[in-house]
N, C-alpha and C positions, 0 to 999 in steps of 0.2 A: 504492499499498499505504500502509496507517495502520498506526501502532506506537501499543498500548495501555499505559502502564505504570501497576503497581500495586505501590505502595510498602507495606509492613510496616516495624513496629518492635518487633517482638517474634515471633521464630519458633512463638510459640503460636498466631499468624494463616495462617503459610503451609506451618507441617507437616503439618497434618491435607489441606490442598489437596496436597500431594506425594503423598504416602499415597493418595489417592483417582487420581489421575494413575496411579501406578503398579500398583496393585490393577485398576484400567481397560483398564489394557494387559494381562494376563492373563487376563484376561473376555473382551475376543477373540479369544485366541489358541486358542481352542479347534474341533478339529477337527469339523464340522457332519458327524453323522450320518444324512447323505441326499446324492442328486443327484439333479438334472434331468433332464427328459422333456419335451419338445415334441414334437407331429404335428399332422398337418391330419386330422379325421376326414371322411370320405366316403362317402359312398350307393352303392349297388351302380355308378351310372351314372358315379362316380368324380367327381360333383359334390359340394364342400364342404358339410359340414354348417354352417350359417352358424348363429350366437345358439342353440344347440340345449345343451339341459341332457344331459349326458352320465353315464351310470353306467360305470367303468373297474374292471378289476379286473386288477394286475398281481403278479406271481409269478415268485420267482428260484429257478430250477434248476440242475440239475447239464445241462449241454450233452452230455453223450454217455448220454443215454437218456432226459432231459425227463421220468421220472418221480419223481427224489427233487426234492420242490417244499423250499426249505428254507424260504420266507416268500411269505405274499402280504398285500396291503392293501388297499386299495380307494379308490375317491376318489369324488366327485363334480362333475364341472366345467360349466361354459358356456362354448363356442366364442366365439371373437370373431368378428364380420364376415366375415372369409375363412377360417373353419371350423378357425383355431386352438386348442391350449390348450395348457397350461404345468402342471407337474405338479412333487411333489418326492418321488420316491423317496425311504420312509422316514420322512416325512411323515403318509404316507396314517392309514387306520381298519384297525389289525393285523386280520386274520382267523387266521392259523395263523403261527408262528415268533416268533422274536423276529429284529430286522433287526440290532441290535448282536452279536447272536450268531455272526452269518456270518463263517465262515473264508473268506475272500476270496482267499486264497491256496493252498488247499486241492486245486482243481479248476476248471476250465472252467468258467463258469456262464454262462446265457442267463434274459433278460428276458421273460415269456410273456406278451404283453399282450391283454387282453379286454376288450369292447365293449359296451354295451349302450344304443344311440341312441335309446331313448325315456325315460334317465333312470334306468333299475331296473338289478333285478339278473337279467335272463335275457340271458347277456352269451356272445357269440357271440365266438370264437377270432381273433386276426386275424394270429396267428404270433407266432415267437421272435425274439425281437434279441437279439445277442452283444453282452455287456458289455466294453467295451474299458478303455484305461488309467484314466482317471476313477473310476471306481468302484474298482477296485484299489487306487486310491491307501490309500484306507479300510484297506489291509491296513500300510500302512507305520507308521502309530501301533501296531502292535505286531509290531516286528521281534524277529529273535532276538537281536540284538546290543545290547540297550540300555544297558549297562552301559559301552561303549566300552572294553574288553578289551582294550585293542591292546598293553600292557605299554613302551610307548615315550612316556618321562616327556617328551620334547620337543616334543611337540603337546598339549600340555598345560599349564593355569596351573597354577602355580606358588607367585606371588605377585602380591600385589595393595598398592600405598602408594599414595595418594590424600595429594597437599600442596597446601597454598594454601587448604583446605576452610574455611569458616567452622564454630565449634561448633554444635551445634543450639542451645548455651545463651549462645551469645553473644545481647548486647543490641542490638547495632549495627542499623542499618539495613540494611533490604536492599530490593531491586529484583526483581520479577518482570519479564520484555518477553513481551506475546504479541504474535503477528504475525497481521493478518489484512488477506487478500488481496482486493479487491473483486470 
């Protein structure tokens, strides 16, 4: 492991770097509004459709009747040499509905998968896939108890004291160490 030392003599040099590091941490903390789907495309003889361009239409529907379509999107993908394809549902071309407006906790939902093996838009239904825990985790972003109103002051941060910190206005030489592993 190598240790790289960066020495600055003024807070004017290192303060912007600290700001960028903190801002970057918040940027990567956002919930992605999509989930992965992976499958192997096969023909009627159950042979994989290798290196084939596919047209896919994905719909999120209510499981009780399959008639209530909440969201639909399309994808165009090329399968791998073993017929495998991967898509991120929520990142396709929207046809109807709003993916971010889906109420994941309102009812049991399923995904309707449709395929055009010629890469076009003449879709054939492959069936319905139950949506399990991962997509429902998107509901956690909008939970009912977001204010932590438990009325228990013992589990809350009451005060914060930092001692021995350098003032941002000090002119003493400061060092920042970055560790890099090979």
